[in-house]
N, C-alpha and C positions, 0 to 999 in steps of 0.2 A: 504494499499499499504506500502511496505517495506521502511524504512528510510535508508537502507544501500546503500552505493555507489555501483554501478555496478562493478562487477569483470571484469577486462580487462586482460586476460592472455597474456603473452609475449611468443611467440613461439621460441624455440631454438633447435638446433640439438645437441644431446649429444650421444656419442658413449659409449657403455658398453661392458665389457668383456662378452663372452657368458655365463659363469657360473653365473655372476651377473645378467644378463638378465633373465636367467632361475629361479633364486631365486626370483627376483622381480615379475615375472609373477605368481609364486606359491603364493607369499605373497598377491598379488592383489586378487587372488581367495579367500584365507583364510580371508582377511579383507573385502572382498566384496566392493572394491572401484577400481576406474581406476588408471592407472599408474601415471598419473600427480598428482592426489590427494595424492597418497601414497608418491611420491617423495617429494612433498611440505611438507607433514607432517613430513617425516624423517628429512628434512633439518631444519624445524622449531624446532623440538625436539633437534637436534644437536646444534643449535644456543643457545637454552634455557640452555642446559647443560654447555655451555661455558660462561654463564652469558652475552650473547649478543643476547637477544630475538629479533626476527624480528617483528617490529611494523607494524601492519596493519593500514591503514588509518582509522580515526574515522568515525563513521556513519555520513552521511550527508543527508539532505532532498533532495529527488529526485522530481523535479517539475512534477506534474501530467500533462497528455496530456490535451490540451485545449478542452473545451466542443465542441461537434459537433453542427453546426448550420444547422437546417433543410433546405433542398433545397427550393428555392423560397422565403426565408425570408432574404437573404443577401442584404445589401445595399452597394452600391459602392460610 
């Protein structure tokens, strides 16, 4: 099981100039990734170039699901 914290995206409405949207869509096809992933990558790269990298939360242990107890063996 992965020890990384689950990714919880934050939905936001952003408006793009039509020419920017066209370029972004072409770039998504070229890079073979979805629009959100590409925008996140562009923003992280921009922040890194400005010496203000965006820190991701450190990996944390994700508790595993409790073991299933077979029917008829539970005690109350």
